[in-house]
Residue, then its C-alpha position, 0 to 999 in steps of 0.5 A: m141472833t145478831g140483829d139481821r132479821g129485822a123487827p119481830p112480826d106483830a102479834r096480830d100478823l102471827l095470829r093471822k099467819y097461824d089462824l089463831l085467836p087469843k085465848r081468854s082461858f090463858s089470859q092472852n093479851f099480847l104486848i105490841q108496844p115496841g118501846a115497852i118490849t125494848q125496856i123489858a128486854d134491856a132490864t132483863a138482860a142487864l141482870g144476866h143472860q141465862v133467862v127463864e121466860l114465863g109464858p113467851g106467847l108469840g115470842a116478841l120478848t123472846y126475840a128481843l132477848l135473843e137479840r141481846g145475846c141471852h140464852v132463853l128457856g121459854v115455858e109455855l102452857d099453850r100448845d098452839m103458842v109452842r107450835v108458833l115459837r118452834a116454827e118462828f125460832s127454828d134456827q135458834e140454838r140459844l132458845e129452849l122451849r118447854h110445854s109446861d105450867a110456868a107456876k110449876v117450873d123448877l128454877a133450882e133444877y134448871s139453875s143447877a143444870c146450866g151452872s148459872k144463876l137465872v133471870v126470870t121474866g114474863n107477862l104473868p097471867y093474873q090467876a097465876t101471879g100469886a103462885i109464880l111469885r111464891r115460886v120466885i121467892a122460894h128460889r131467890g137463892v138461884l136468881h140474879g133477879a126477875v123482871m115481870m109484868v103484872q096488873r097495876e093493882v098487883k104492882d101497887r100491892l108489891v110496893a105498898e107501905p104499912g098502914t095502906k089498903q094495898y099492904g098485905a101478905l103478898t107485900v110482906f113475903t115479896r119485899a122480905a126477899f126482894e127490893i122492888e122497882t117499877v120499870c114502866r107502866l102500860r096502858p091497855g092499848s099496849f096489848y092485843p087484845a086490850p085488857k080492861v086494866d093497866s099493867a106495870v113491869v116490876r124488877l125484883l132484886p134479891r136482898k143480900i140479907p133478907l128482911a125476914e126468913e120465910t119460915e113456916t112460923f113467919q108464914s103463919v103469923v103473917r097470914a093470920a094477921f091479914q086474913m082478919r084485917r079488921k081484928t086486932l093482932r091479939n084476936a087474929l093470932r089467937a086464931l092460931g090456937n093459943a091465946d096465952r101464946a099470942d099475948h106472950a109473943l106480942s109482949g116479947a116483940g114489944i108490939d101493942p096487941g091492939r094494933r092491926g096486922e096491916t100496920l106492922s113493918i116486915e121487921e116487926f113481923a119477923s120479930l113477932a114470928q121469932c117470939w111466937d116460936a119462943a113462946g111455944 
């Protein structure tokens, strides 16, 4: 695509054209704000041109990415959206479409197949946000980065600092692997139909050296600390099965056992996980 086809059709026009309605079961709120589409496409293309778009829907962002010379793998779960995309982009050799669940796409396999690191982008459905972020974290080694739209409350959790209400396991796991920046914020009127919440676009850049390696122990310690936010770390870690081990691990990491998990930095969680293994 070389920019000679004009602006992409508005989502509302495409829905009418194909006699479709947004599906609540797929959390479909289509972005109709041209400036936001431009910002997301620019931020994505700046990281790389081998793009995996999760949930392309009616193709507004897809169009903008192709305009910027990107090769796009669109992973879409809604068969009706796949039908629209195949019709609207039938002449695009740089677009590959898969009818599949975005939370299950094998990024490592696709990166190997195309011989390139990837950029992940998309408007994440709320119910699948956690699963998709976990997959992105697990495959950070094959990524140049990710540019994703999430609900504002998710963005607040991703960038939260220790000791705040928003700080939690999602914060720790994501920020251990990525630097996180806010690209833009969007009001409900930027979408059709308008959701009941604000949204934000975040850019995730893989850290050259992770703040913590996400081992099974690290995962267990972090989850235990936040599953019982109101308990002290000593009591929260005892739930993993061994009170003496909890005391030894906390002592080895130099962490006051009376603190709560929400006050620990990512580096402190990493140290605690190492000491938990050593205390075993």
